[in-house]
N, C-alpha and C positions, 0 to 999 in steps of 0.2 A: 504494500500500500504506500502511495506517495505521501511524503510529509509536506504539508502545506502551511504557510504562514501568510496571513493577509494583514497588511498595515494600511490603515485608512485615516482620513482626516489629517493628512500630512502635506507639507510643502515639499515637493520633490524638485531637486535641482537636477534637471535633465541636461543633456549636452548643449541644447540651444535655447532652452527656456526654463522658467520656473512655473510649476503647475500645482494647484491644489488637487490632490489625486489620491488614488489607491494603488498600491504595488503588491503584487502576489509573488511569493517565493515558493517554488515547488522543488523539493529535494535540494539540489545544489545550485539551481539557476533561478534567474528572474523569469517568471512565466508570463507575466502580463502587467501592463500599466494602463490604468483607465482614469480619466478625469472624474472628479467628484468623489462622493462617499460610497462605501460598500454597504449593502444591506445584509451581508452575511452575519449570522449570529456569532461566528467565530472570529470575525475581524477585530483586530486590536486598534482601538481609538488612540491615535497619537497626539490628540489635543492640539493640533496645529503646529507641532514640532517640525523642524526641517530635517529632511533625509538627504544625505549625499552619498556618493559611492564610497566604498572602503578606500582609505588613504593608502597610497603606495609610496614608500620611503626608499629611495635608491641609495641613500648614504646616511647611516647613523653610527656614531661612535658610542652610543649609549651603553653598550655592554661593558666598555672599559670603565665607566663610572660605577657600574655595579660590582665589577671585579675588584676595584680599588676605591671604595667609598671614602677612604682617608689616605693620605700620602704614605702612611706607614702601616696601613691595615689592608691586607689582601683577603678577599672573601672567597669561600669555596666556589670553584668555577661553575659547577652545574647549578648550584643555587643561584648564582649570579645570572646565568642564562635564563632561568625560570623567571626571576624578578624582571629582567630586561624585557622578556616576552610579554609579561603581564602589563608592564608600563606602556609598551607599544600598543597593545590591544585597547587599553583604557583610553589611549589618546586617539582611537579611531583608526589606527594603522593596521590594516588587515594583511598587507604584504610588506615585508621588511627585507632589505638587502643589508645584511650585517657587514659593516665596513671594518675589516680586520687588517691590521698593519703587518706587512712583511718587510723586515729590514730595520736595523738599529743604527742610528747615526751618533751613538755615544751617550744619549741622554735618556732613552726610553727602553731599556732592556726588558722591563716587565711586559711590554706590549707583545713581545715575541711569544711569551708563555700564554698570554691572552688569546693570541691567534691560534696557537697549537691546541690549547684546551678547548677553545671555542668551536673548532671544526669537529672535534670528537664529541663534544656535548650536543652540538646541533644534529649530528648524525643520530645519536642515541635518542634524543627527545623527539626528533621527527619520525623515526621508525616506530617509536612507542605511541605516536599520535597524541602527545601531551602538550603541544604548543598551541596557544590560542590564535596566533597569527601565522601566516604562511612565510617561512623564512628561506632566504637564499643568501649566497655569499657574494660580497663585493671585496675583491682583493686589492688592498692599497699597497702598491709596490713602491718601496722607497728606492728609487733607481740608483743613487750613489752609494747605497749600503753594500758592504762587502758580503753580507750573508743573504741578500735578497734572492738571488737566483737559486741558491741552495734550499731556501725555504719555499720557493715557488714551485719547484719541480714536483714534489709529492702531491700537490693539490691542483696542478694545472688542468687535469682532466676530471676533477670532481664534478659530479652531475649538478650540484647546486650552484656552481659558479655562473653568475649572470653578467658580471661587470668586473673589469680590471681598470684601475686608475694608476697612471704613472705620476708618481709624486717626487718632489725634490724639496725637502725641508732643510737644505743646507743654509747656513748663514750667508746673507748677502743676495739671495735670490727669492723670487716668488713671494710668499707670505712674509718672509723674513728679510726683505730687501733693506728695511730700516735696521741698521746694525745697533743703534742705540736701544731700540725697542727689544731686539733680540738679547742684548746683554742684560737689560733689566729683567727680562723674563727668566733667564737662567739664574741670575742672582736671587730672584724671588723663590726659585726652586731649591735654594740652600747651598749653591756652589759659591766658592770664593772667587774673587776676580782673576787670580792667577790661573785657576783651573779652567774658568770660562775661556780665557784668552788662549790657553794651550789647546783646548778642544776645538775652538774656532779654527785655529791654524791647521789642526789635524783634519778636520772635516773639509776645509777648502782644498787641501792637497788631495784628499781622498776623492772629492768630486771631480777634480781635474783628471784624475787617473781612471776612474771607474764609470763616470756618468754615461759617456757615449758607448763604450762596449757593452755595458749592462743593458742599456736601452735597446740597442740593436739585438742582443740575444733574446730579450723578452719579446720584442716585436716579432722576431723570426719564429719564436716558439708558438705564438698564438695566431700567426697569420693563416688565414683560411678557415679559422674556426668561427662559430656563431657567437662567441663572447664579444660583448660590446666593450670598446676601449674609450677611456676618458683621460683627459689631461687634468691636472690639478693645480690650482693657484696660478693660472696664467697671468703674466704681467705685461707682456709686450706683443706687438704685431709679429715680430720675428718668431717668437715662441709659437704663436698660433699658426704661422705659415709652416713651421717645421712639423707641428702636430698634424695639420691637415694633410700634408704631403705623406705622412706615415700612416694614413688611414684612420686616424683617431677622429671619432665622430662627435664627441661631447667635450665641452669645456666646463669643468666642474669648479665652482667657486672662483671665477676669475677675480683678481684683486684690483683691476683697473677697468674703467669704462672703455678705454682704448682696446684692451684685450677682448672684452665681451663683444663689442661691436665688430671687431675684426673676425671673431669667431662666427658671428651671424653672417657676415659677408662671405665667409669661406664655406657656408653651408653646414656649419656645426650647430649642434643644439647646446644651450647654456643652462646650467643648473646654478641657482643661487641659494643662499642659506635662509631658511625661514626665521631663525633667531635674529638675523640681521634685520629683517622686516619688522618683527615684533619689538625689538629693542630700539629701533630707529637708527641703526648703524652697526658697523663692524666692531667686534670686541677687540680686534687687533689693529684698528686704525686704517683698514683698507676701504675700498669703495663701498658706498651705501647702496644696498640692494635696491632701494626705491629708485635711485638714479638709473640703475640698469633697467628697471621695470618701465620707467617713463621713456627710456630710449628704445623700447621694444626689443631689449636684449636679454630677456629671460623666457625660457620655455617651461621650466619646472622648478619647484622648490624642494629642498631636502632638509631634514631636521637637523643634520650635523650632530648636535649634542643635546637637543631638547625635543623628544618626540611630540609633546603637546603643541609645539610651536607651529606645526603644519596647519592644523585646522584654524588656529587663531590667526595666522598670517593670511590665509586665504580670505577669511571674513574681513580682516582689516584692509586688505587690498580692495575688496569690493566696496567697502565703506568709504575709503579715503582716496583711492587712486583712479576713480572713474573707470574701473574695470567691472564688467558684469559679473554677477556671482557665478554663473555657469563657467565663464572663462577663468575666474579665479580658482574655482574648485578643480577645473581641468588641470591646473598647474600642480595639484597635489594628488591627482588620481589618474586621469586618462593619459596625460603626457608622460609622466614617469613610467606608467605601465608599458607604454609603447617603446620608450627608451630601453627598458629592460627585456623587451621581446616577450611581453605578456599581454597580447591583445584580447585575451578572454575576460578581462576585468577592467575596472577604472571608469565605467559609465553605467548609469541607470538605464538599461536597455534590455528588452526581452531577448533571451537566449544567452546572455552573459552570466558570469558567476554572480551569485547572490551575495556580494560583499557590500554591506550597507552600514551607515553610521547615522544614528538618530541624535539630533542636536537641539538644544533649547538655548535661547539667548538670555543671558542675565545682563541687562543693559546692552552693552556692545560686545560682551564676552561670550563666545560660543562654548557651551558646556556639553560634553559628550555624555549622553544618557544610556544608550544601548548600542551594541555592535553585533552584527551578524557576519560570519565568514563562511562562505559556501553554504549559505542557508541555515547554518547553525548559530544560534545566539551564543556568543562567547563572553559578553559583558552585559 
């Protein structure tokens, strides 16, 4: 017997319009959408709440914050994964690309353990059917790192890998082009000035030696596969030109307007950080995502480090930036789903996966009340 859920008296955010309507979920898919209220005795009255598609997050580091809730306190990895999953689902994120870092530049050795444990935990919890959200892997490859290729090879063909980003967090480039900011950041992490300067010199020499051969080896390894490639923290038009020439189709978190607009001209898609929208600017002093939005240089938003930021950012954009709510919601659902090669979700449309989020506004703040993933209520 089919399992059916009928949600009525709801404001549905459809791909091209907003409709007061009824939506029917049957088993794992959206079976029907009809304007008006249902007369079925089994229909759930949503009281005028808004329903949007399940959110698709193509880049979140949230697992790292569950693994290490304090700088000196590491949490058991599987418990951390369960907590991360619950937080994502509670934020309306029904599809998650867990962004795990491969490669150490001398400051983040714990990230390697997070990556290795995270893959094992994700496999176990997925096989057991115990995750609320649908999880995939986004491999963040630190290109100048000595251990990046060694870490990449065992997971290169993992079936959950959907995206690979080429990162370079070396001092003096990308996100860390401002060396004064970089030095302050490392000193705040507890390192003395002499250690910071020594490591900066080591990393710059290491980058000069390894960046190009590692990049080529990584690109050669994935060429011809279905895995989506992204660049990370692009700053200049030259960087965009190099990436486009290498078949990279996404510019993730460009740090300047120049890079973002160059990416769009090159036919690349651009991901911006939802926390940047909510906070009104970059936490590291880079370009304001609203400026990218106003320039037409944003295709999708990602949570980066705050899963609830996605729904809040979409509603904020619709309220403040002259973007329709369907277009704003598409930046956190349809567009990222297509980027990740998941066309079966991301829209309220008959025949697609029944991933839904029920939202009520408290003033201007959207509050997630209920979440369905593949027709099953998980929150």
